[in-house]
C-alpha positions in Angstrom: -75.4 -73.1 90.7 -74.5 -76.7 91.3 -75.2 -78.6 94.5 -71.5 -78.7 95.3 -71.2 -74.9 94.8 -74.3 -74.3 97.0 -72.7 -76.4 99.8 -69.5 -74.4 99.5 -71.4 -71.1 99.8 -73.2 -72.5 102.9 -69.8 -73.5 104.4 -68.3 -70.0 103.6 -71.2 -68.3 105.3 -70.8 -70.4 108.4 -67.1 -69.7 108.5 -67.7 -66.0 108.2 -70.4 -65.9 110.9 -68.1 -67.7 113.3 -65.1 -65.5 112.5 -63.0 -68.2 110.8 -61.6 -65.9 108.1 -58.8 -68.2 107.0 -61.1 -71.1 106.5 -63.6 -68.8 104.6 -60.7 -67.7 102.4 -59.6 -71.2 101.6 -63.2 -72.2 100.7 -63.5 -69.1 98.5 -60.4 -70.1 96.7 -61.9 -73.5 96.1 -65.1 -71.9 94.9 -63.6 -69.6 92.3 -61.5 -72.5 91.0 -64.7 -74.6 90.6 -66.9 -71.7 89.4 -64.7 -69.0 87.7 -67.8 -67.1 86.6 -69.1 -66.5 90.1 -68.8 -62.7 90.5 -69.6 -62.5 94.1 -67.1 -65.2 95.0 -64.3 -63.3 93.3 -65.3 -60.0 95.0 -65.4 -61.7 98.4 -62.1 -63.4 97.9 -60.5 -60.1 96.8 -61.9 -58.5 100.0 -60.6 -61.3 102.1 -57.1 -61.0 100.6 -57.2 -57.2 101.2 -58.4 -57.4 104.8 -56.0 -60.3 105.6 -52.7 -59.7 104.0 -53.3 -56.3 102.4 -52.1 -57.5 99.0 -53.5 -55.0 96.6 -52.4 -56.7 93.3 -53.7 -60.1 94.3 -57.0 -58.6 95.3 -57.1 -56.8 92.0 -56.5 -60.1 90.1 -59.8 -61.4 91.6 -61.7 -58.2 90.7 -60.3 -58.3 87.2 -61.6 -61.9 86.9 -65.0 -60.8 88.2 -65.1 -57.9 85.7 -64.1 -60.3 82.8 -67.1 -62.6 83.8 -69.6 -59.8 84.2 -73.0 -60.5 82.6 -75.3 -57.6 81.6 -76.2 -56.9 85.2 -76.1 -53.3 86.7 -76.1 -54.6 90.3 -73.0 -56.8 89.8 -71.3 -54.1 87.7 -71.7 -51.6 90.6 -70.5 -54.2 93.1 -67.3 -54.9 91.2 -66.7 -51.2 90.4 -67.0 -50.3 94.1 -64.4 -52.9 95.0 -62.1 -51.7 92.3 -62.4 -48.1 93.4 -61.4 -49.2 96.9 -58.0 -50.3 95.7 -57.4 -47.5 93.2 -58.3 -49.3 90.0 -60.3 -46.3 88.7 -60.0 -47.4 85.0 -61.4 -50.8 85.9 -64.2 -49.3 87.9 -65.2 -47.0 85.1 -65.1 -49.9 82.6 -67.6 -51.8 84.8 -69.9 -48.9 84.6 -70.1 -49.3 80.8 -72.0 -52.5 81.4 -75.0 -52.6 79.0 -77.5 -53.0 81.8 -76.5 -49.7 83.5 -78.3 -47.6 80.9 -81.5 -49.5 80.9 -81.9 -50.7 84.5 -85.1 -49.5 86.3 -84.3 -51.1 89.6 -84.1 -48.4 92.3 -81.7 -50.5 94.3 -79.4 -50.8 91.3 -79.7 -47.1 90.5 -78.7 -46.2 94.0 -75.7 -48.5 93.9 -74.6 -46.8 90.7 -75.2 -43.4 92.2 -72.9 -44.4 95.1 -70.1 -45.5 92.8 -70.3 -42.2 90.8 -70.3 -40.2 94.0 -67.1 -42.0 95.0 -65.6 -41.3 91.6 -66.3 -37.6 92.1 -68.9 -37.6 89.3 -71.6 -35.8 91.3 -73.8 -34.7 88.4 -74.0 -38.3 87.3 -74.6 -39.5 90.8 -77.6 -37.1 91.2 -78.9 -38.2 87.8 -79.0 -41.9 88.9 -80.8 -40.8 92.1 -83.3 -38.9 90.1 -83.9 -42.0 88.0 -84.6 -43.9 91.2 -86.9 -41.2 92.4 -88.8 -41.4 89.1 -89.4 -45.1 89.9 -91.0 -44.2 93.2 -88.1 -44.9 95.4 -88.3 -43.1 98.7 -87.1 -43.4 102.3 -85.3 -41.2 104.8 -81.8 -42.4 103.8 -82.6 -41.7 100.1 -83.8 -38.2 100.9 -80.6 -37.6 102.9 -78.2 -38.8 100.3 -80.1 -37.1 97.5 -80.0 -33.9 99.6 -76.2 -34.3 99.9 -75.8 -34.6 96.2 -78.1 -31.5 95.6 -75.7 -29.6 98.0 -72.6 -30.9 96.2 -74.1 -29.8 92.9 -74.8 -26.3 94.2 -78.6 -26.6 94.5 -78.7 -25.5 98.1 -82.3 -24.5 98.4 -83.4 -27.9 97.1 -80.8 -29.6 99.4 -82.4 -27.8 102.4 -85.9 -29.0 101.3 -84.6 -32.6 101.0 -83.1 -32.5 104.5 -86.2 -31.0 106.0 -88.4 -33.7 104.4 -85.9 -36.4 105.6 -86.3 -35.2 109.2 -90.1 -35.4 109.0 -89.8 -39.1 107.9 -87.4 -40.5 110.5 -87.5 -40.5 114.4 -83.8 -39.5 114.6 -81.5 -38.5 111.8 -78.4 -36.7 113.1 -76.5 -36.5 109.8 -79.4 -34.6 108.2 -79.7 -32.2 111.1 -76.0 -31.4 110.9 -76.1 -30.9 107.2 -79.2 -28.7 107.5 -77.6 -26.6 110.2 -74.6 -26.0 107.9 -76.5 -25.0 104.8 -77.3 -21.5 106.0 -77.0 -19.2 109.1 -79.7 -20.0 111.6 -81.8 -17.1 113.0 -84.0 -16.6 116.1 -87.0 -16.7 113.8 -85.9 -19.8 111.8 -83.8 -22.6 113.4 -84.1 -26.2 114.4 -83.2 -26.1 118.1 -86.5 -27.5 119.4 -86.4 -30.4 116.9 -82.8 -31.2 117.9 -83.4 -31.1 121.6 -86.4 -33.4 121.1 -84.4 -35.9 119.1 -81.6 -35.9 121.7 -84.1 -37.3 124.2 -84.7 -40.3 121.8 -81.4 -41.0 120.1 -79.3 -44.0 121.2 -76.5 -42.6 123.4 -72.9 -42.5 122.2 -73.8 -43.3 118.6 -72.6 -41.3 115.6 -76.2 -40.2 115.2 -76.0 -38.8 118.8 -72.7 -37.0 118.0 -74.2 -35.5 114.8 -77.1 -34.0 116.7 -74.6 -32.4 119.2 -72.6 -30.9 116.4 -75.8 -29.6 114.8 -76.8 -28.1 118.1 -73.4 -26.4 118.3 -73.8 -24.8 114.9 -77.3 -23.6 115.6 -76.4 -22.1 119.0 -73.2 -20.5 117.5 -75.3 -18.8 114.8 -77.5 -17.4 117.5 -74.6 -16.1 119.5 -75.2 -18.4 122.5 -71.5 -19.2 123.1 -72.0 -21.2 126.4 -74.6 -23.6 125.0 -72.7 -23.9 121.7 -69.5 -24.9 123.5 -71.2 -27.4 125.7 -72.8 -29.1 122.7 -69.4 -29.1 120.9 -67.6 -30.7 123.8 -70.3 -33.4 124.1 -70.2 -34.2 120.4 -66.4 -34.4 120.3 -66.3 -36.6 123.4 -68.7 -39.1 121.8 -66.6 -39.3 118.7 -63.4 -39.6 120.6 -64.8 -42.5 122.6 -66.1 -44.2 119.5 -62.9 -43.9 117.4 -60.1 -43.6 119.8 -56.7 -42.4 118.6 -53.2 -43.7 119.2 -50.9 -40.6 119.4 -47.9 -42.8 120.0 -48.5 -44.8 116.8 -49.0 -41.6 114.9 -45.8 -40.2 116.4 -43.8 -43.2 115.3 -45.1 -42.9 111.7 -44.2 -39.2 111.5 -40.7 -39.9 112.9 -40.1 -42.7 110.4 -41.3 -40.5 107.5 -38.8 -37.8 108.4 -36.0 -40.3 109.1 -36.4 -42.3 105.8 -37.0 -39.4 103.4 -33.9 -37.3 103.3 -32.7 -35.2 100.4 -31.0 -38.1 98.6 -34.1 -40.3 98.8 -36.3 -37.5 97.5 -34.1 -36.7 94.4 -36.3 -37.7 91.4 -35.1 -39.1 88.1 -35.8 -36.8 85.2 -39.2 -37.7 83.7 -41.6 -35.8 81.4 -45.1 -37.0 81.2 -47.5 -36.2 78.3 -51.1 -35.1 78.6 -52.9 -33.1 81.3 -50.9 -32.6 84.5 -51.9 -32.4 88.1 -51.6 -29.5 90.5 -51.5 -30.8 94.1 -53.2 -28.9 96.9 -52.6 -30.2 100.4 -52.6 -29.2 104.0 -54.7 -29.7 107.1 -58.4 -30.3 106.5 -60.4 -27.1 107.0 -57.3 -25.0 106.2 -58.7 -23.4 103.0 -57.7 -26.1 100.5 -61.2 -26.0 98.9 -61.0 -22.2 98.5 -57.6 -22.6 96.7 -59.0 -25.3 94.5 -61.9 -23.2 93.5 -59.7 -20.2 92.6 -57.5 -22.4 90.4 -60.5 -24.1 88.8 -61.6 -20.7 87.5 -58.6 -20.6 85.3 -59.3 -21.5 81.7 -56.5 -24.1 81.6 -57.4 -25.8 84.9 -60.2 -28.3 85.9 -61.4 -28.7 89.5 -61.7 -32.4 90.2 -62.0 -32.7 94.0 -60.3 -34.9 96.6 -58.7 -37.8 94.9 -57.3 -40.9 96.6 -55.4 -41.8 93.5 -51.8 -41.0 94.5 -51.9 -42.9 97.9 -53.6 -45.8 96.1 -50.9 -45.9 93.4 -48.2 -45.7 96.0 -49.9 -48.7 97.8 -50.2 -50.5 94.5 -46.5 -50.3 94.0 -45.8 -51.4 97.5 -48.5 -54.1 97.2 -49.9 -53.0 100.6 -53.4 -51.6 101.4 -53.3 -49.0 104.1 -55.5 -46.4 105.8 -54.4 -43.7 106.4 -52.4 -43.1 103.2 -49.2 -44.6 104.4 -48.0 -47.0 107.1 -44.7 -48.4 108.5 -44.8 -51.4 106.1 -45.0 -49.1 103.0 -42.3 -46.9 104.5 -40.1 -50.0 105.0 -40.5 -50.8 101.3 -40.1 -47.2 100.1 -36.5 -47.5 98.9 -37.4 -50.3 96.5 -40.4 -48.8 94.8 -40.5 -47.7 91.2 -41.6 -44.1 91.4 -41.6 -43.5 87.7 -44.2 -46.3 87.5 -46.2 -44.7 90.3 -46.3 -41.5 88.4 -47.3 -43.2 85.2 -50.1 -45.2 86.8 -51.3 -42.1 88.7 -51.7 -40.2 85.4 -53.3 -43.1 83.6 -56.0 -43.2 86.3 -56.6 -39.5 86.6 -56.0 -37.7 83.3 -59.5 -38.4 82.1 -60.7 -36.0 84.8 -59.1 -33.0 83.1 -62.0 -32.7 80.5 -59.6 -31.5 77.8 -57.8 -28.9 79.9 -54.0 -28.8 80.4 -54.1 -29.1 84.2 -56.4 -30.5 87.0 -56.3 -29.9 90.7 -55.8 -32.9 93.0 -57.0 -31.6 96.4 -56.5 -34.2 99.1 -55.4 -32.6 102.4 -53.7 -35.7 103.8 -51.3 -35.7 100.9 -49.1 -33.5 103.1 -47.9 -36.9 104.4 -46.8 -37.9 100.9 -45.4 -34.6 99.5 -41.9 -36.1 99.1 -43.3 -39.2 97.3 -45.3 -37.0 95.0 -42.1 -35.0 94.1 -40.3 -38.3 93.3 -43.1 -39.7 91.2 -44.2 -36.5 89.4 -41.3 -34.1 89.6 -42.9 -31.4 87.4 -46.2 -31.3 89.3 -46.7 -28.1 91.3 -47.4 -28.7 95.0 -49.3 -26.0 96.9 -49.5 -26.1 100.7 -52.4 -24.2 102.3 -51.2 -22.6 105.6 -53.7 -21.3 108.1 -53.2 -19.6 111.5 -52.6 -22.4 114.1 -55.6 -21.5 116.3 -57.9 -21.0 113.3 -56.8 -24.3 111.8 -57.1 -26.3 115.0 -60.5 -24.8 116.1 -61.9 -25.4 112.6 -60.9 -29.1 112.9 -62.3 -29.3 116.4 -65.7 -27.9 115.4 -66.1 -30.2 112.4 -67.9 -33.5 112.4 -65.7 -35.6 110.1 -67.4 -39.0 110.8 -64.8 -41.7 110.9 -62.0 -39.6 109.4 -59.3 -37.5 111.3 -59.8 -39.2 114.6 -57.2 -36.9 116.2 -59.5 -33.9 115.8 -62.0 -35.0 118.5 -59.8 -34.3 121.5 -57.8 -31.1 122.1 -54.6 -32.7 123.3 -54.5 -35.1 120.3 -55.3 -32.2 118.0 -52.4 -30.0 119.3 -50.1 -33.0 119.1 -51.1 -33.7 115.5 -50.7 -30.1 114.5 -47.2 -30.0 116.0 -46.2 -33.1 114.0 -47.8 -31.7 110.8 -45.7 -28.5 111.1 -42.6 -30.5 111.8 -43.1 -32.7 108.7 -43.8 -29.7 106.5 -40.6 -28.1 107.7 -38.8 -31.3 106.8 -40.2 -31.3 103.3 -39.1 -27.7 102.8 -35.6 -28.5 104.0 -35.3 -31.7 102.0 -36.6 -30.3 98.7 -36.3 -26.6 98.9 -38.4 -24.6 96.4 -40.7 -27.4 95.4 -43.6 -26.6 97.7 -45.3 -23.3 97.7 -46.9 -22.2 101.0 -50.1 -20.2 100.5 -51.2 -18.1 103.5 -54.9 -18.4 104.0 -55.0 -15.0 105.7 -53.1 -13.2 103.0 -55.2 -14.9 100.3 -58.5 -13.9 101.6 -57.4 -10.4 102.4 -55.8 -9.7 99.0 -57.1 -12.5 96.7 -55.8 -10.9 93.5 -52.2 -10.6 94.7 -52.3 -14.1 96.2 -53.7 -15.6 93.1 -51.0 -14.0 90.9 -48.3 -15.5 93.1 -50.0 -19.0 93.0 -50.4 -18.9 89.2 -46.8 -17.8 88.8 -45.6 -20.8 90.8 -47.7 -23.1 88.7 -46.3 -21.4 85.5 -49.8 -20.4 84.5 -50.6 -17.0 82.9 -52.6 -14.6 85.0 -56.3 -14.4 84.2 -58.7 -11.8 85.6 -61.7 -13.3 87.4 -60.1 -16.3 89.0 -61.1 -14.9 92.4 -64.8 -14.7 91.5 -66.0 -18.0 93.0 -69.5 -17.6 91.6 -68.0 -18.4 88.2 -67.0 -21.9 89.2 -70.0 -24.1 88.8 -68.3 -27.5 89.2 -69.6 -29.6 92.1 -68.0 -29.3 95.6 -67.9 -32.5 97.7 -66.5 -31.1 101.0 -67.8 -29.7 104.2 -67.2 -26.2 102.7 -69.6 -26.9 99.7 -72.3 -24.5 101.1 -69.7 -21.7 101.5 -67.5 -22.0 98.5 -69.9 -20.2 96.2 -69.9 -17.0 98.3 -67.6 -14.0 97.8 -64.1 -14.5 99.3 -64.0 -12.9 102.7 -61.9 -12.9 105.9 -64.8 -13.5 108.2 -63.5 -16.8 109.4 -60.2 -15.4 110.6 -60.1 -15.4 114.4 -63.5 -17.3 114.9 -61.9 -19.2 117.7 -61.8 -16.0 119.8 -65.5 -16.4 120.6 -64.3 -19.3 122.8 -61.1 -17.8 124.0 -61.7 -18.9 127.6 -62.5 -22.5 126.7 -59.6 -22.7 124.3 -57.0 -21.2 126.6 -55.1 -24.4 127.0 -54.9 -24.9 123.3 -53.8 -21.4 122.8 -51.0 -21.7 125.3 -49.7 -24.9 123.5 -49.9 -23.3 120.0 -48.4 -19.9 120.9 -44.9 -21.1 119.9 -46.0 -21.3 116.2 -46.9 -17.5 116.2 -43.2 -16.7 116.3 
């Protein structure tokens, strides 16, 4: 690095430390012009573009320049791949992982970065393999044991996952995420539980942190398993209150988005041009989180023609690519304002280019991203022949299952009962709109009916997807593919209806919610 480049970096760091983002961006532009081979400068400039103007394609141009200049360096390859994943350039991210240094690196830090990228790509067996390589190099700390435990869980090695979480807790003074994961791995009993440990850590944990909330959600799960309803509910309310304070949620802003979605996506807008795409095709599974979407994905993945590939962000990212607008959640008013002028055939084409590799030679693959219910009409326009399955769960079961889940920074509406009911009401209104605007193109799958008569439900689902019936699809033990959702510890069990009506244990505490959702029973 030349003296001039060194001075530019020093200036950029000063600008970033003082919050002068525009000045930092201008200096980064100067730096990449002077030093086009500076990988970190390209990645930082791409990030500045994305966080400033949200311009996905301009950000990607910087990341492509970084990828083109990559030396044999696993750490830099992981850095660029991670940035590419963020904007939906999955092919570019995978290309970075072909860097020659990836196979030979022995740096535990590099191996963990690569494991993280593979986890985000949904390649959980590869992610665990990189973690095991780091472990073989002697890498060890509480975070490592936690993340490796999560990967063991995703890969179906539940006993080992439990051991990893237990050992993680012995190393750290407080570790709420590990306690929550451990509580969910099995049913706790009076003879074997973690209540004493959790209560001790609650005395030490920093108040109102995500760690604090995680311990409260863990406490809820353990008390619930033991049948102590009052203590379970108290812990659940405390955990939700912490997350609600931390994240906030703007119901008015959400309401405007739902209103605009319905207003702008009438039947004429949603009418797709005829298009036939070659190669493996997606089956979309959507709905509220915790509504049974993972169960449905696992059933479909048992079919010989279908691959389970997990929750993909690819469709929202390709929509955002076409609109040249980065957004979280999947769509915002700016993208909606540009919706009429987008090339939906190109969105479909790019989506397939970035996802078909996941099919592993099968004719179909399941794209199970619950928030895609916001984009059902756009999916129909871009991929008119793709089946769309909507998982429908009883309103109280669905909302209580959301309320008792620790989603981290996702689904901010779920941490407060009023916001949760409002969100559910809007979700139902939007799904009714999609059904009216494009009748026959979304198949509603009743969770209750599916778990009570899985064979009949599966026949109807396969018929809608134009797939031949195969015996054994309902045997979840046959599906050995990784599961990277909150349900991963349960999805290898026999299908049962035991979760129907779980909210009734807390009927008194949920009386207000029940009164507001009663209209949906009719």
